[in-house]
C-alpha positions in Angstrom: 76.3 9.8 -73.3 77.5 7.2 -75.8 75.5 4.7 -77.9 76.9 1.4 -79.1 76.3 0.3 -82.7 75.2 -3.1 -84.0 78.6 -4.6 -83.5 79.6 -5.0 -87.2 83.1 -3.9 -88.1 81.9 -2.2 -91.3 79.4 0.1 -89.5 80.9 3.2 -88.0 80.3 3.9 -84.3 77.9 6.9 -83.9 79.4 9.9 -82.2 77.6 11.7 -79.4 75.9 14.9 -80.4 77.6 18.0 -79.1 76.6 21.6 -78.6 79.6 24.0 -78.4 81.9 21.0 -77.8 79.8 19.7 -74.9 77.5 16.6 -75.0 73.9 17.6 -76.0 71.1 17.2 -73.3 68.7 15.2 -75.4 66.4 14.4 -72.5 65.7 18.0 -71.7 64.5 18.4 -75.3 61.5 16.2 -74.6 58.0 17.7 -74.3 56.9 19.0 -70.9 54.2 16.4 -70.4 56.7 13.6 -70.8 59.2 15.3 -68.5 56.6 15.7 -65.9 55.7 12.0 -66.2 59.4 11.1 -65.6 59.7 13.5 -62.6 56.6 12.0 -61.0 58.4 8.6 -60.8 61.6 9.9 -59.2 62.0 8.8 -55.6 63.0 12.3 -54.4 63.1 14.7 -57.3 63.3 17.7 -55.0 66.6 16.6 -53.5 68.0 16.0 -57.0 67.0 19.5 -58.0 68.6 21.0 -54.9 71.9 19.2 -55.6 71.9 20.6 -59.2 71.7 17.1 -60.7 69.1 18.3 -63.2 69.1 21.1 -65.6 67.4 24.4 -65.0 64.6 23.6 -67.3 63.8 20.5 -65.2 63.8 22.5 -62.0 61.3 24.8 -63.5 58.8 21.9 -63.9 58.8 21.0 -60.2 56.2 23.6 -59.5 53.8 21.8 -61.8 54.1 18.4 -60.1 51.1 17.4 -57.9 53.1 17.1 -54.7 51.3 19.3 -52.3 48.8 18.0 -49.7 46.2 20.5 -48.5 44.2 19.6 -45.4 41.3 21.8 -44.3 39.7 20.6 -41.1 37.6 22.2 -38.4 36.8 25.3 -40.5 33.2 26.5 -40.2 31.2 25.9 -43.3 30.6 29.7 -43.9 34.4 30.3 -43.8 35.5 27.3 -45.8 35.2 28.8 -49.3 37.5 31.7 -48.4 39.9 29.3 -46.6 40.2 27.2 -49.8 40.7 30.3 -51.9 43.6 31.4 -49.7 45.1 27.8 -49.7 45.0 27.5 -53.5 48.3 26.7 -55.0 49.6 24.8 -58.1 50.4 21.1 -57.9 47.8 19.9 -55.3 48.0 16.1 -54.9 45.6 15.6 -52.1 42.8 18.0 -51.0 41.2 16.8 -47.7 38.2 18.8 -46.5 36.3 17.9 -43.3 33.4 20.1 -42.4 33.0 20.3 -38.5 29.9 19.6 -36.6 27.6 22.7 -36.7 27.4 24.2 -33.2 26.1 27.8 -33.0 28.0 29.9 -30.5 26.2 31.5 -27.7 28.0 34.8 -28.2 28.3 36.0 -31.8 30.7 38.7 -32.9 30.1 40.9 -35.9 32.3 38.8 -38.2 30.5 35.6 -37.2 27.1 37.3 -37.6 28.0 38.2 -41.2 29.0 34.6 -41.9 25.9 33.1 -40.4 23.7 35.5 -42.3 25.4 34.5 -45.5 24.8 30.8 -44.7 21.1 31.4 -44.0 20.8 33.2 -47.4 22.5 30.6 -49.4 21.7 27.6 -47.2 24.1 24.6 -46.6 23.6 23.2 -50.1 24.5 26.4 -51.8 27.5 26.9 -49.5 28.8 23.4 -50.1 28.3 23.8 -53.9 30.5 26.9 -53.7 33.1 25.1 -51.6 33.2 22.3 -54.2 33.6 24.8 -57.1 36.5 26.4 -55.2 38.0 22.9 -54.6 37.7 22.1 -58.4 39.7 25.2 -59.2 42.6 23.8 -57.2 42.6 20.7 -59.6 43.6 18.1 -57.0 44.6 14.6 -58.0 42.8 13.2 -54.9 39.8 14.7 -53.3 38.4 13.7 -49.9 35.3 15.5 -48.5 33.5 14.8 -45.2 30.2 16.4 -44.3 28.8 16.0 -40.7 25.5 14.2 -40.3 24.0 17.1 -38.3 24.2 19.5 -41.2 20.6 20.2 -42.1 19.0 21.9 -45.1 17.2 25.1 -44.1 13.7 25.7 -45.5 14.9 28.8 -47.3 17.8 27.0 -49.1 16.9 27.8 -52.7 19.6 25.4 -54.0 18.1 22.2 -52.5 21.1 20.0 -53.5 24.9 20.1 -53.7 26.2 20.4 -57.2 29.4 18.5 -58.2 31.6 20.5 -60.6 34.0 19.0 -63.0 37.3 17.7 -61.6 39.6 17.5 -64.6 42.7 16.0 -62.9 41.1 13.9 -60.1 41.9 10.2 -60.2 40.5 9.4 -56.8 37.4 11.0 -55.0 36.1 10.0 -51.6 32.8 11.7 -50.6 31.1 11.2 -47.2 27.9 13.0 -46.7 24.5 12.4 -44.9 21.8 11.0 -47.2 19.4 13.9 -46.5 21.7 16.2 -48.6 21.4 15.2 -52.2 24.3 15.4 -54.6 23.9 16.2 -58.3 26.2 16.6 -61.2 26.0 19.9 -63.1 23.9 19.4 -66.2 25.5 22.5 -67.7 28.7 20.6 -68.2 29.0 18.7 -71.5 31.1 15.7 -72.0 32.8 13.7 -69.2 32.4 15.0 -65.6 35.5 13.2 -64.3 37.7 12.4 -67.3 40.6 10.8 -65.3 38.7 9.4 -62.3 39.7 5.8 -61.5 38.5 5.4 -57.9 35.2 6.7 -56.5 34.0 6.1 -52.9 30.6 7.3 -51.7 29.6 6.9 -48.1 26.1 7.9 -47.0 25.7 10.0 -50.2 22.5 10.4 -52.0 23.2 10.6 -55.7 21.9 9.3 -59.0 24.7 6.8 -59.9 22.9 5.7 -63.2 23.5 9.3 -64.5 26.9 9.9 -62.9 28.9 6.7 -63.7 28.7 7.1 -67.5 30.4 10.5 -67.0 33.5 8.6 -65.6 35.0 6.9 -68.6 38.1 5.6 -66.8 36.5 4.5 -63.5 38.1 1.3 -62.2 36.9 1.0 -58.6 33.6 2.0 -57.1 32.6 1.8 -53.4 29.1 2.7 -52.2 28.4 2.4 -48.5 25.1 3.0 -46.7 23.1 6.0 -47.8 20.2 5.9 -50.3 21.6 6.3 -53.8 18.5 5.8 -56.0 16.3 4.9 -53.0 15.6 1.2 -53.0 17.0 0.7 -56.5 20.7 0.5 -57.5 21.6 0.8 -61.2 25.0 1.3 -62.8 26.4 0.7 -66.2 30.2 0.9 -66.8 32.4 -0.4 -69.5 35.6 0.3 -67.5 34.7 -0.8 -64.0 36.8 -3.7 -62.6 35.9 -3.6 -58.8 32.5 -2.9 -57.2 31.8 -2.7 -53.4 28.2 -2.0 -52.4 26.8 -2.0 -48.8 23.1 -1.4 -48.5 22.4 -3.2 -45.2 20.9 0.0 -43.7 17.8 -0.1 -45.9 15.8 -2.7 -47.9 16.8 -3.1 -51.5 14.2 -3.6 -54.2 16.2 -3.7 -57.4 19.9 -4.3 -58.3 21.1 -3.8 -61.9 24.8 -4.0 -62.8 26.1 -4.0 -66.3 29.9 -4.2 -66.2 31.5 -6.4 -68.9 35.1 -6.1 -67.5 34.2 -6.4 -63.8 36.6 -8.7 -62.0 35.7 -8.3 -58.3 32.1 -7.9 -56.9 31.3 -7.3 -53.2 27.8 -6.7 -52.1 25.9 -6.7 -48.8 22.1 -6.3 -49.1 19.0 -6.2 -47.0 16.5 -8.1 -49.2 12.9 -7.1 -49.7 10.0 -9.3 -50.6 10.1 -8.6 -54.3 13.9 -8.2 -54.7 15.0 -8.1 -58.4 18.6 -8.8 -59.3 20.3 -8.5 -62.7 24.1 -8.8 -62.8 25.9 -8.8 -66.2 29.5 -9.4 -65.4 30.7 -12.3 -67.6 34.4 -12.4 -66.4 34.0 -11.8 -62.7 36.3 -14.1 -60.8 36.0 -13.0 -57.2 32.7 -12.6 -55.5 31.5 -11.7 -51.9 27.7 -11.5 -52.0 25.6 -11.4 -48.9 21.8 -10.8 -48.6 20.0 -10.8 -45.3 16.3 -11.1 -44.7 15.1 -9.2 -41.5 11.6 -10.6 -41.4 9.8 -13.8 -42.4 9.8 -13.2 -46.1 10.8 -16.5 -47.6 11.0 -20.1 -46.4 9.7 -23.7 -46.7 7.4 -25.3 -44.2 8.5 -23.9 -40.9 12.1 -23.3 -42.1 12.7 -19.5 -42.4 15.4 -18.1 -44.7 17.7 -15.8 -42.9 20.6 -15.2 -45.3 22.0 -16.1 -48.7 25.6 -15.6 -49.5 28.0 -16.4 -52.4 31.7 -16.3 -51.6 34.9 -17.0 -53.5 36.9 -19.4 -51.3 40.7 -19.3 -51.9 42.9 -22.3 -51.4 40.2 -24.9 -51.6 42.7 -27.8 -51.5 43.1 -27.3 -47.7 39.6 -28.6 -47.1 40.3 -31.7 -49.1 43.6 -32.4 -47.4 42.0 -31.8 -44.0 39.3 -34.3 -44.6 41.6 -37.2 -45.6 42.9 -39.7 -43.1 45.0 -41.4 -45.7 48.6 -40.0 -45.5 49.3 -40.5 -49.1 46.1 -38.9 -50.2 46.5 -35.9 -47.9 50.0 -35.4 -49.2 48.8 -35.6 -52.8 46.1 -33.1 -52.1 48.5 -30.7 -50.3 50.8 -30.7 -53.4 48.0 -30.0 -55.8 47.7 -26.4 -57.1 45.5 -24.0 -55.2 42.1 -23.4 -56.8 39.3 -20.9 -56.1 35.8 -22.1 -55.9 32.5 -20.2 -55.3 30.5 -21.4 -52.3 26.8 -20.8 -52.0 25.7 -20.5 -48.4 22.2 -20.6 -47.0 21.3 -19.9 -43.4 17.9 -21.0 -42.1 16.3 -21.5 -38.8 13.2 -23.5 -37.6 10.3 -21.3 -36.6 7.1 -22.9 -35.6 5.2 -19.6 -36.1 6.4 -19.5 -39.7 4.1 -21.5 -42.0 5.4 -20.4 -45.4 3.3 -19.2 -48.4 1.4 -20.7 -51.3 3.9 -22.3 -53.8 6.5 -21.8 -51.1 9.0 -24.3 -52.6 8.9 -22.7 -56.0 9.2 -19.2 -54.5 12.1 -20.2 -52.3 14.0 -21.8 -55.2 13.4 -18.6 -57.3 14.7 -16.4 -54.4 17.9 -18.5 -54.0 18.4 -18.4 -57.8 18.5 -14.6 -57.8 21.7 -14.7 -55.8 23.5 -17.1 -58.1 25.3 -14.2 -59.8 28.0 -16.5 -61.0 28.6 -20.2 -61.0 29.3 -22.2 -57.8 30.4 -25.7 -56.9 30.2 -25.6 -53.1 27.1 -25.6 -51.0 26.9 -24.8 -47.3 23.8 -25.1 -45.2 23.7 -23.5 -41.7 20.7 -24.8 -40.0 19.4 -23.7 -36.5 17.4 -26.7 -35.8 15.8 -26.0 -32.4 15.6 -29.8 -31.9 13.8 -30.5 -35.1 14.8 -33.0 -37.8 16.5 -31.6 -40.9 16.6 -34.5 -43.3 13.3 -34.1 -45.1 13.9 -30.3 -45.7 17.4 -30.7 -47.0 16.2 -33.5 -49.3 13.8 -31.1 -50.9 16.4 -28.3 -51.0 18.9 -30.5 -52.8 16.3 -31.4 -55.4 15.9 -27.8 -56.6 17.2 -26.8 -60.0 20.7 -25.5 -60.3 21.5 -26.9 -56.8 21.3 -30.6 -57.5 23.6 -30.5 -60.6 26.0 -27.7 -59.6 27.0 -29.0 -56.1 30.3 -30.8 -55.9 30.9 -30.3 -52.2 28.2 -30.1 -49.5 28.8 -28.9 -46.0 25.9 -29.0 -43.4 26.4 -27.2 -40.1 23.8 -28.1 -37.5 23.4 -25.5 -34.8 21.6 -26.9 -31.8 19.7 -24.3 -29.8 20.1 -24.3 -26.0 16.3 -24.2 -25.7 15.0 -27.3 -27.5 11.4 -27.7 -28.4 10.4 -31.3 -28.4 8.7 -32.5 -31.6 5.1 -33.5 -31.1 3.2 -36.1 -33.1 3.0 -35.3 -36.8 5.6 -32.6 -36.6 6.1 -30.9 -40.0 9.9 -31.6 -39.7 9.2 -35.3 -40.3 8.1 -34.5 -43.9 6.7 -37.2 -46.1 7.0 -40.6 -44.3 8.9 -42.1 -47.3 11.2 -39.2 -48.1 14.3 -41.2 -47.2 13.3 -43.9 -49.7 13.0 -41.4 -52.6 15.8 -40.2 -54.8 17.4 -36.9 -55.6 20.0 -37.0 -58.3 23.3 -35.5 -57.3 25.5 -36.3 -60.3 28.5 -34.2 -59.3 28.7 -34.4 -55.5 32.1 -35.6 -54.4 32.5 -34.4 -50.8 30.1 -34.4 -47.9 30.7 -32.9 -44.4 28.1 -32.8 -41.6 29.1 -30.9 -38.5 27.0 -31.5 -35.4 25.9 -35.0 -36.4 24.0 -36.8 -33.5 22.3 -40.1 -33.0 18.9 -39.3 -34.5 17.4 -41.8 -37.0 16.6 -39.1 -39.5 20.3 -38.1 -39.7 21.3 -41.7 -40.5 18.5 -41.8 -43.1 19.8 -38.6 -44.7 23.3 -40.0 -44.8 22.1 -43.2 -46.6 20.1 -41.0 -49.0 23.3 -39.1 -50.0 25.3 -42.3 -50.4 22.6 -43.7 -52.6 22.1 -40.6 -54.8 25.6 -39.4 -55.3 27.5 -41.8 -57.6 30.7 -39.6 -57.6 30.9 -39.4 -53.8 34.5 -40.0 -52.6 34.8 -38.5 -49.2 32.6 -38.1 -46.2 33.3 -36.3 -42.9 31.0 -36.7 -39.9 31.7 -34.5 -36.9 29.9 -34.8 -33.6 29.0 -31.9 -31.4 31.4 -30.8 -28.7 31.7 -33.1 -25.6 29.6 -35.9 -27.2 31.0 -39.4 -27.3 29.3 -41.9 -29.6 27.9 -45.1 -28.2 28.3 -48.6 -29.7 24.9 -48.4 -31.5 26.0 -45.1 -33.2 29.3 -46.6 -34.3 27.7 -49.7 -35.6 25.1 -47.8 -37.7 27.8 -45.6 -39.2 30.1 -48.5 -39.9 27.3 -50.4 -41.7 26.5 -47.4 -43.9 30.2 -47.0 -44.9 30.6 -50.7 -45.5 27.7 -50.8 -47.9 29.4 -48.3 -50.2 33.1 -49.5 -50.6 33.4 -47.2 -53.7 34.2 -44.4 -51.2 37.6 -46.1 -50.8 38.1 -45.4 -47.2 38.4 -41.6 -47.6 36.0 -41.3 -44.7 36.9 -39.6 -41.4 35.1 -39.8 -38.1 36.1 -36.6 -36.3 35.0 -36.2 -32.7 35.3 -32.6 -31.5 36.1 -32.1 -27.8 37.1 -29.1 -25.7 
């Protein structure tokens, strides 16, 4: 191998180093760790070695590469430890263990009788702990363990929990276990439990994450699905975590605490409780998918019951703007503008005559919604199951809440008409204060309004006039009728008069009639 000089005539060209008259192999003189790193990035290093393209010293390093996948499925729990011991070999890349469903045979031979007796003495937790210790001795780069849901803890199991040993080389761990079998980390181990771990996935597992996560100094991705880690509470603190996925829809959540200063992506699905507490410290998060459902009548206003709160990062927001413009030049200009990402706060509510709210219900509803504003937002979506009731008075009060009135730049209201419509009686709560449409709610940043399912009710026209009057920055309005509904002359006249009264909108107004 030759090396060129700097190109100046006065500088002599360096001569290649030789050993016994042959060019020296400088690459082979590198440390083993660096050579292993180079080999791990070759497309097919085994083929290169077989073709003698590499030196003997390089070939001797192939046995140390993590290139072996070990799959251990359908082996009874009592025989699993011995099976792993026999399968142990250097260079394990993936270790995939799946414990089968525990079905006791009707006829038991002497060998099976010994295995079952051993299981009863140690119990499932003790046996699984031994299996994991044997797996740790194999030093896999990736570990996947699946425990069946019908594996039960026997009363004589003196262990009581499954102990996670140290995995020195593991960069990815995927554990799937029933929540009735608790997982614990060994307190006898000092220092970091998983020093190289970057991705951790827990499904159904019951484990103390607040104690485990600090022992993973390089953790980048964490996924927790179902199970009961920490019971109704979820607490983690990580200075390396960049992606977090949490699904706790199988049980009510009482408390969420996340401290992750470098977190970029946050995905959460919750089942909210009456006294839900949320604390998210993630100052640079830029992609959010947050959803909290309320299974019972916990929060609401008047007879409107809160069903769900979500906060989503919407990609390609310019498409909405271009689709709402009837002006060809404006639509073309919007389509050529750069894509932006916006966070959209979405509230789903339904009318429920049996729901009468609580004392200080408006303040409590505003506080409950605020809990889910884990990052800034500029879009607001309201999905209302009206049941034939008027919505204007309620939305007027909702828009007047702190953080909603000033943050909202685009507002989308989807009116879902129930097939069974309950006619409003006299003095129905949905009418609200008789003068609500004459009052004001300051919407200083609202630019776009879309109402889907707009009909011919007077309160809907009153609400439209209210928004025009209270949103000085409003530039675009979209009104969509329900399917198979054709507006009459009176409807068109009212809408025309509203638009004509506010020429500042500059004609960026569409009347879209949806038909099958």
